[in-house]
Every structure is written in C-alpha cells, then in structure tokens.
C-alpha positions in Angstrom: 2.9 34.1 -0.9 5.3 32.9 1.8 4.2 29.8 3.6 5.6 29.2 7.1 6.3 25.5 7.3 6.5 23.5 10.5 9.8 22.0 11.7 9.2 18.5 10.3 8.9 19.8 6.7 12.0 22.1 7.2 13.9 19.2 8.6 13.1 17.2 5.4 14.4 20.1 3.3 11.2 20.5 1.4 10.0 23.7 -0.2 6.3 24.5 -0.3 3.9 26.4 -2.6 0.1 26.9 -2.6 -1.9 25.5 -5.5 -3.0 29.1 -6.4 0.5 30.3 -6.6 1.6 27.3 -8.6 -1.1 28.0 -11.2 -0.2 31.7 -11.3 3.5 31.1 -11.5 4.4 27.5 -12.6 8.1 28.2 -12.4 7.7 28.3 -8.6 8.3 24.6 -9.0 10.8 23.2 -11.4 9.7 20.4 -13.6 12.6 18.1 -12.7 13.3 14.8 -10.8 12.0 14.9 -7.2 9.5 13.9 -4.6 6.4 15.9 -3.5 3.7 15.9 -0.9 0.0 17.1 -1.1 -1.3 18.9 1.9 -5.0 19.4 2.1 -6.8 22.0 4.2 -8.7 20.6 7.2 -8.2 17.0 6.0 -8.8 15.6 9.4 -12.2 17.3 9.5 -13.1 15.9 6.0 -12.4 12.4 7.1 -14.2 12.7 10.4 -17.3 14.2 8.7 -17.2 11.2 6.3 -17.4 8.9 9.3 -13.9 7.6 9.1 -11.9 6.9 12.2 -8.2 7.6 12.8 -8.0 11.1 11.3 -6.2 12.5 14.4 -3.0 10.8 13.1 -2.8 13.5 10.4 -2.3 16.3 12.9 1.3 15.4 13.4 2.0 16.1 9.7 0.6 19.6 9.2 1.5 23.1 8.0 -1.0 25.4 9.7 -4.4 24.0 8.9 -3.1 21.9 5.9 -2.3 18.2 6.5 -0.4 15.6 4.6 -2.6 13.3 2.5 -0.3 12.0 -0.3 3.3 11.5 -1.2 4.6 11.0 -4.8 7.6 11.1 -7.0 8.3 11.8 -10.7 10.8 12.8 -13.3 8.9 16.1 -13.4 7.4 17.1 -10.0 5.6 20.1 -11.4 3.8 18.0 -14.1 2.8 15.5 -11.4 1.5 18.2 -9.2 -0.5 19.7 -12.0 -2.0 16.3 -12.8 -3.2 16.0 -9.3 -4.5 19.6 -9.3 -6.1 19.9 -12.7 -6.2 16.3 -14.2 -8.6 13.5 -13.8 -9.0 10.3 -11.8 -7.0 8.6 -14.5 -4.1 10.9 -13.6 -4.3 10.9 -9.8 -5.2 8.3 -7.2 -5.6 11.2 -4.7 -8.3 12.7 -6.9 -10.1 9.4 -7.1 -10.1 9.0 -3.3 -11.3 12.5 -2.8 -14.2 11.9 -5.2 -14.9 8.7 -3.4 -15.3 10.7 -0.2 -17.5 13.2 -2.0 -19.7 10.5 -3.5 -20.2 8.7 -0.2 -20.7 11.6 2.1 -20.7 15.0 0.2 -18.0 16.3 2.5 -16.2 18.6 0.0 -19.2 20.5 -1.3 -23.0 20.3 -0.9 -24.7 17.4 -2.7 -24.9 17.9 -6.4 -24.6 16.0 -9.6 -23.0 12.5 -9.6 -21.7 13.1 -13.2 -18.0 12.3 -13.2 -17.1 15.2 -15.5 -19.0 17.7 -13.3 -17.5 16.2 -10.1 -14.0 16.5 -11.6 -14.5 20.1 -12.5 -15.7 20.9 -8.9 -12.8 19.0 -7.5 -10.3 21.0 -9.4 -11.8 24.2 -8.1 -11.8 22.8 -4.5 -8.1 21.7 -4.8 -7.0 25.1 -6.1 -8.5 26.7 -3.0 -7.4 24.1 -0.5 -4.1 22.6 -1.4 -0.4 23.1 -0.7 2.4 21.2 -2.5 5.7 20.5 -0.7 8.5 19.3 -2.9 12.2 18.5 -2.9 14.4 17.9 -6.0 17.0 15.2 -6.2 17.8 11.6 -7.2 16.8 8.2 -6.0 13.2 9.5 -5.7 11.6 6.1 -5.4 13.6 5.3 -2.3 12.8 8.8 -0.9 9.1 8.3 -1.6 9.0 4.8 0.0 10.9 6.1 3.1 8.4 9.0 3.6 5.4 6.8 3.1 6.7 4.4 5.8 7.5 7.3 8.1 4.2 9.3 7.9 0.5 8.5 8.1 -0.2 9.7 4.5 -3.8 8.3 3.9 -3.9 8.4 0.1 -0.9 6.3 -0.6 -2.3 2.8 -1.3 1.0 1.0 -1.6 3.7 0.4 1.1 1.5 2.2 3.6 1.3 0.5 7.0 0.8 3.5 9.3 -2.4 5.1 8.0 -5.5 4.0 10.0 -7.7 5.5 7.2 -6.5 3.5 4.3 -8.6 0.4 4.6 -11.7 2.6 5.1 -10.8 4.7 2.0 -10.4 1.6 -0.1 -14.0 0.5 0.7 -15.3 3.9 -0.4 -13.1 3.9 -3.5 -14.5 0.4 -4.5 -18.1 1.8 -4.0 -17.3 4.8 -6.2 -15.8 2.6 -8.9 -18.8 0.3 -8.8 -21.0 3.4 -9.3 -19.0 4.5 -12.3 -19.2 1.1 -13.9 -22.9 0.8 -13.2 -23.6 4.2 -14.8 -21.2 3.6 -17.7 -19.2 6.7 -17.0 -15.8 7.0 -18.6 -13.8 10.2 -18.3 -13.2 12.2 -21.5 -10.1 14.3 -21.2 -11.3 16.9 -23.8 -14.1 17.9 -21.4 -11.5 19.3 -18.9 -9.9 22.5 -20.1 -7.5 22.5 -17.2 -6.2 19.1 -18.2 -5.9 20.2 -21.8 -3.7 23.1 -20.5 -1.6 20.6 -18.5 -1.1 18.3 -21.4 0.6 21.0 -23.4 3.6 20.2 -21.2 5.8 17.2 -21.7 3.4 14.3 -20.8 6.3 12.0 -19.9 7.3 14.4 -17.2 4.1 13.6 -15.4 5.0 9.9 -15.2 6.4 8.4 -12.0 10.0 7.1 -12.2 11.5 3.9 -10.8 14.8 5.6 -9.9 16.3 4.0 -6.9 19.7 3.7 -5.3 21.5 0.7 -7.1 23.3 -0.1 -3.8 20.1 -0.3 -1.7 
C-alpha cells in the first residue's frame, strides 16, 4: 500500500510503511542502522479521551489521521519496529505507555481483563491495525534521534524530551500501571506471546539501540 506522507516527513527523507504491510512483507524495511518513528492512528483523541491535556500538539506531526508518538534508533530498524509491534513491555517503552493508558482509562478497547499477558496480546492486535512506521537509514543515529526528539512533540520519548506537554501526565499513569503489576505479582513470560517468539527468530542484537554518534559533535 502506498502511503502519502505530509511535507514534514518528506523533508526529513523518511520512508513509511503500515504495520500490516511490514508484517506481510518484512523486507519493506531493511534491518540496518537507522532511525524510525511510530505514528499512531487518532493519537490525539486517545490522549484526550484519557483526560490528558496538550494532545493538540500532535497535530503538527501527522500523516493523514496518524500522528507521531515515538522516535527511536537501532542497528536494525526493522527488528526494533517489530519489537514495538509484537513484543512486550520489556521490549518497548511505547507499549508500556499505551498499556498504562488502557489500564487507567480503557481508551484502546472496551474494559476487559487486567492480565498483562492478555493486554499485551490485545495491544499487538491494536497496533497492527493502527500503526505506521516511518524510517530512514544512515549513520550517527543517536544524534539524529536526539535532534528529532528535541524538534518534535513526540509524547512517548521519556528522555531528552522538553516539548511534549503530555509526558509528565503519561509518567504518572505509567507509575500507576507499574504499581498495579507489582501489587498483582505479574511478570511477563515471553513464551506466552507467539508474535514475540516469531520476532526473536531474527538477530536479537539487531533489536538493540545503538550509541552511534558523530565523534566530532
């Protein structure tokens, strides 16, 4: 499927693919050094329905109805994308923050089980239907990631993020969700997630962020 990106994404020289297309054809994104962005359908509405203020800032960083929520980097951008899409909260801070929103306000799907494993499974299905990945290959990815976080209002980046009006509110919800998991003794078991098992057949190290920066910066 061809996705028509807005000018800001074209100007940054990013390609874009839907989560569905990435799963159907993983070679749509090479597993190589680069930076990536997660764009989520109707993210501003999700945050507003959860009672968070400042979601209008996301509307400047959109592709159609999908809005930028996270920026990352890695030695294998496809592996990192797949960890966000089909992994667990151990793999992805974006997944943890989304489940924190669901736990607090049931904004992703109607109220259901608070079992972490069941929530992870439902989140994977939700993300497959509602996510775009934008990506760009190249070196000095840590520098590129930091610059993009500083430039945009990406709400799920918890480090180096001064522009997002949502971040402080999200951290409160994340802390509440973590407290719930501790209180209920829940620990994620990777074997319970078939999609993660599929992912981990790839080179696991490719899913790790890199510290590559410009030595002259």
